[in-house]
N, C-alpha and C positions, 0 to 999 in steps of 0.2 A: 392482505394482498401486498406483495412486494412492490415498492415504488422505484427502487433502483437496485439492479443486480448486475454483476459481472458475468458475462457468458463464458469467458475463458480468460484465465490468468496464467502466465508462465513466469516462473522465477528462475532466472538464468544465473549460473554461478561464474561465468566469465563473459566479458564483452559488454557492450552497450553503455554501462554506467560506471564511471570512475568513482568508487566509494572512498571517501576521505577518512582519516584515522578516527574521527569522532563517531563513526557509525559502522565500523567493521570489527568483527570478533573472530579471531583465528581458530581454526580447527587444528588437530594434530598435524595435518598435512600442510597447514598454512593457507588453505583455501576456505573462505568464509562459508561457501555453500556445499561443503563436503559432508554430507549427512553420515557417511559410514567411515570417514577418516582414512580412506585408502589412497589419498593423494590426487584424486581426480574429481573434477567438478561434476555435480549432479544437477538435474533439472526437475522441477515440480510443476505439474499442470493442474489447474483446478477446473472442474466442470460442474459448477453449482446448479446448472439447469438439468443435469442428467438424472435419469430415472434410476433408482436403486430398488431392486425388487419390483413391487408394484406401486412404489411411491414416487410420483412425478416431482421433479425439481428437488429431490432430496439432496443430491450433490455428492461428489467424491473428489479426491485428490489422487492423481497418478504421478508416481516418481520413477524416473528413468535414471539409472546410475551410470556414471562415466567410467571410462576405461582408457588404457593406453592408446586405443584407436578411436577414441571419441565415445559418444553415447552408445550404450549397448541395449538395444530394444529387448533383448532376451532377459536382461537383468532389470526387472521393473517390479513395482508393487503398486497396488491400488488400495487406497484407504478410504473408508467411509465410516459412518457412525455405528455400523454393525461390526467393524473390525475389532479384534481383541484389544481390550484396554483403552479403547477410544470412548470418551464420554458421549452419552446421548444415544438416540435410536433414530434410524432413518425415517423421516416423516415428510409428507408432501409439503413442498415449499419451504423446507428448512434452509435450502441453498448453502449447504456445507461446501466451503471453498469460495464464498463470496469475496474474500480477501485473503492474502497471504503475506507473511513477513518472515524473514530469515534472521536468526542470530543464535549464538550459543547461550541460551537463556539460563541454563543451570550451571554454566562454567565448567563442564566436564571435558571440554575440548572438541566435542562433536557439534556440528551445526544442528539446530532444531528448527521446526517450522510451526509458526503460529497460523491458525486457520480460523477464519470467521464463518459463522453460520447465522447470518444476520436476519434470516427469516424465521428462525426457530421460536416457537412459543415456549415461554418459561413460566410454568404453572398457569396462572390466569392472565399473564402478560402476553398478549398477542403480538407477534413479531418483536418480542423483546430482544432476541438475538443472544448468541453465545460465542465465546472464543475459547479454543483449545490449543494447547501447545503439544505437538507431536514430537516425541523425543528421538534425537539421533543417537546412534551407537554403532558398534562394529558391524552389525548386521543391517544397518540402515535405519530408517524411521520405523518406529513401532510404539504403540501405546500412546497415551496422552493424558493431559491434566487440564481441567477447566480453569480459566482465568476469570475470577469473579468480577462481575459488573459492579463498579463502585457506587452507582446510583441508579439502580434499575428502574425506579419509578419516575425518573426525571427525563427519560427519553426512550426511544425504540431503536432497534437495529444496532445493538452493540456488536461491533465487529464488521460493520459495513465497509470500512477502509482501515487498513493496518499499516504500521511502519515500525521499525525497530531502530534504536540508537542509544548511545550513552549520553544522555542529556545533562548529567551532572558531573561527568568525568571521573566517576569512582571505579571504572573498570568493569562494571556490571551492565549487561544489556537491559534497557528499559523498553517497554512496549506501549505504543500510542494507538488509540482506536477512536475513530469518528463515530458519530451517532446521527439520528435524525434531528437533533436539537441544535441550538446555536453554541454548542460546546463539544470538545473532545476530552479525553482523559489520557494521562500518562500513568501507567502502572510501573513503578520502579522495581528494578531487580534487587536481590536475586530471587529467581524463581526456583521452586523446588518441586519435585514430582509428587509430593504430598499436598501441594496446593498453596503453600505459603508464598507471599510476595512481599515486596517493599510497599511503602505507602503509595497512595494515588494522588495525583495532582490534576485538578480541573482546569482546562484550558478554554476560557471563554472567548468567543469571537467579538470583535469591536462593534458589530452590527447584528441584527436579527437575520438568521439564515432561513429562507423560505422552505428549503428542502433538506436542510442539514448539511453535513460536510460532503463535498463532492470528491475531493482528493486530499491526500496527506502524504508527506515525505520527510524523512530525516536526512540531514547532511550537514557538513561543517562549512558554513559560508564565510566565517571570519578567521579561520586557521588557528583556533585556540584549542583544538583537540577535543572539543565537546560538540555533540550533535545539536544542531538547531532544528526547529520544526516549522515546516511550511504547510499551510492548509489553504484550500480554495472552497468557496461557497457562493451562493447566489442570494442577493438581497433584493428588495423591491426597488424598482426604478423610480416609481412615482409615489407621492405622498398617500394616494388612495390604495396603495398596495399592489397596483397593477404593474405589469412589466417586470423583466428580470435583468439584473446586472451582476455578472460574474466578477468576483473580487478575490484577491489573495491576501494572506497575512503571514508574516514570519515572526517567530519568537526565538531569541537567542538562548543557547544553553549557558548555564552558570553552575558553580559548585553547589548551589542550592536548588538546582532544577531550572526549568524554563522561566525566563524573566517575562512575565505576562503584563507588567505595568507599562511596557513600551512596545505596543504592537507596531510592526513595520508594514505599512500597506504596500501591496503588490498588485500586479495585473492578475486577472482571474484565469481560469482554465479548467480542464477536465482531467489532465494527467500532469504529473510533476516528476522531473529528474533533477538531481543535484550532482555536479561534478566539476572539477577544475578544468575548464575548457581552454583557458589561455596560459596555464602553467605557472601562475603566480602564487600558488599555494592557498588560494581562496576559492571555495566552491561557487560556481555559477548556478543559477536556478533557471531551468528550462521549463516553460509552461506551455503544454499543448492544449489548444482550445478547439474542439470540434463543433462548438455551438455556432449556429447561424444567428442573425439578428433577431429571429423569432424567439429564441430562448436566451439571448444575451445581447443587450444593445451594443456591446463592444465586439460582438462576434463577426464572422465573415463567411462568405460562401466558400466551401472547400476547406475551411479551417486555417489555423495559423499557429506558429510557435514563437513565443516571446522569451528572450534570454535576458536575465537580469544579472548584472555583474556582482560578484562577491568582493569583499574588501575587509580590511582590518576591523572596520566598524560594522560589518555585516552586509547584507544586500544593499546595493545602491538604489536610490529612489526608483520605484517601479514606474514612475511617469516618464523616465528617461532610460528606456531599456538599452542594453548592449546591442541587441539585434531584434528585429521583428521580421519573421520569414513567412511568406505565403507561397502558393504555387505560382505566383507571378514574379517572385524574386529572381534575380539574375542567376543563371546556371542551375536553377532548380530542375530536378528530373521531371519526366513526363507526369502529368497530373494523375493522381489516384483518388483525389478528393478525400484524403484522410490526413489528420495532423498527428504526428508522433513526436514526443520529446525524448531525446537521448543525449548522452554525453560521451566523452572520449573513453575508449576501452582501457582497462587496467588488468594486468595478469592476475591480480589477487582480488578483483572486485566482485561484488555481488550486485546483480541488477534485477529489477522487477519489470517485466513487460506485461502490460495489462490491456486486454481488449475490452473497451468500455461499452456499456450498454444501458439503455433505459433510464437516462436522467429524466426526472419528471418535469413537466411544465404544465401550464394551464391549458395548452392547446395540443401538445404533441410529445412524443418521446423519440429518442434516437436509439436505434438497435444496431449492435455490432454486426459487421460482415464476417466475423470469424466463424469458422466451422462449428456447428453445434453437434457434430457427430462424436459420440463418446469415444474416448480412447479405449484400446483393447484392455480387457480386464484379465488380470493374472489369476491363475488357479491357486 
């Protein structure tokens, strides 16, 4: 049974998040999220809880392509695990689309889409999870290739959260995936359609995570043109294992990959965005936290957003945030009782907006208010 699943995820190719050079990969048009290279940004929606055929929660991804007049609903495609060239078969609770990440993974100039199916059973490994890259091209996204789990026996839900960035600055997109364990993995580029990749790097957390990785995001916090990696997780509040404490950690990118020997502690949260908010060339980290104190002793009623300043040395101490915003903050809009992290828009940016759902706890779960109505399916 799935412990944490995204009900709806939307990957937007313009607006919301200012992507820094360390984590953006240009398509022929110059737009990171242009799957068909026509010069207009496209949008991908994931519906991991959707039924495919008679298989409940098998999941699918719907792509709407951009045009000179904006998104064109008539120009869309729906991709699931029964689509031509896509690995796997639609099965109950596979949750294909549980996470999304955009990059030009094979370096052909077209944006590609990594898709997690974190509930998929892999042979005898229940909920082992899979990740597939759907390939961009002149006709849009089509076909796909599995990204092998580097250590399938060490965790479950490979692909529960995804992000892409060039962590070693070699010009090739890397892919990071969270799991149910106290570690994530970075699979280095380049990726090929035959399934070869670069080496994998294990990213261990500084403490034991009770529920695995809650959120993950790549971005350049120190302006060195290499992507850094930010993760959030929950650890035990008390020595007897009771209670939850949401924490975050950042690892800086280097020419050899992520520097994991110096974890930089941050505030916790359920969503992450990275962008240069104050225009100084360093990416700030915005952490949205929808947890109440029941699920995180640092949580709050109605949620909050904590902003951590970037600098030449990376993120500035998370205990002294640049800003901490709640619905009681001055000039905050009328309450909607949800916390969302976002950063300044950029004309060439890629952003990921995620409706979060069902983070586990000992006593309760949180369910997204996003619509569960499946998107129209194309013929």
